N, C-alpha and C positions, 0 to 999 in steps of 0.2 A: 242661498242662491235664489234669486227672484226669477219667476217665470215670465217670459215676454210673450205677448200675444202675437200670432202670425198675421193678424188682421191689420190692414192699413187704415189709419185714421181717415175719416172722411175729409178732414181739412188738408191732407197731403195726397189725396188720391189723384191719379192721372186724369187729365181732361178727357172727356168722352172722345173715343176714337184714336187717342194718342198711341195706345199699345198696338192697335192694328196698323196704324200708319208707320210706326217704328219697325214692325215686322216686315211690312211690304218694302220699306226702304232697305232693310237688311238683306232681304232676298235679292232685290235688284242689285245691290252692291256685290253680293257673293257671285251672282251670275255674271256680272260685268268682269269681275276678277278672273273667274274661270275662263271666260271668253278671251280675255287679254293673254292669259297664260297659254292657252291652247293655240292661239293664232301667232304666237311669237315664233320666229324661225329657229330659235335656239333649241326648241323642244321637239322639232320635227323628228319623227321616228322614236321618240321617247315619251310619248303622250301618257302612257300608263304610269311611269315613274313620276311625271309632273303632276298628274292628278292625285296620286297617293300623297306626295309631299304637300300639295296645296290643301288637301283635306286634313292632313295631320297637323299643319300649322297655319290656320286661317289668318293669322296676324302677319305672316311673313310677306314683305313687299314683293310685288310681281317681278321686279328686276332682279332682286336677290335670288328668288326661286329659279328664275330662268337661267341665271348665271351658274347656279349649282347643277342644274339639269344639263347645261351645255358641257360641263366638265365630265359628265358620265359617258361611258362608252355606249354606242348604239345598242338598243335592245335587240336580242336575237330574233330573227324571224322564224316563224313556225314552218317547218318543212311539210310539204304535202306528201303524205304516203299514199301512193296509188292503190286503188282497190285491188283485191286479190286477183280478179280475172285479168286485169291489166298486167300485173306482175307475172302471172303464169302464162300469158299469151306467147311469150318467147320460147317456152318449153314445148318440144315436139310431143304431141299427144296429151299435153297437160299432165296433171298429177293423178288424174282419176285412173285407177287400174282397170284394165280390160277384163272381161269375164275369163279369158284364157289365162291371164296372169293370176287371178284369184284361184282358179281350179288347179293350176299346175304346181302350186307350192304349198307346203305345210305352213301354218301360221308363223312359226319362228323364222322360216326361210323367206317368207313373203316380204317382210320389211327389208331384209338384205337385198332381195331381188329388185324392189322398187328403188332403193337407194342407188343400186348399180345402174338401173335402167335410166335414171334421171341425173346421174353424175353427182350424187350427193355423197360427200365424203365424211360427214359427221357421224 
């Protein structure tokens, strides 16, 4: 087995600046492709899946990718869980025990008392 050198022969080397120009053109083409995908109405609400597919298969044509994404169900929206103070605002007196509650019950009875006070059945 013969060993091949990884060096490029000067006679077949790329012209000065050709590599940088090719990189710039490649980046421009990739950005244009992503912009075309994300602006397509078929991917509205499914941008995350479209981006994943676009980056997994950079050679897939934009129309094919958008057609695949259009066939998917809409991505679920993340529900906003309100902060604890908003969730507890409806409870009379909140969940904080009063000093009278704490002093009147032994520790094992205190939990049962608070559950009863606030209507918790668990």
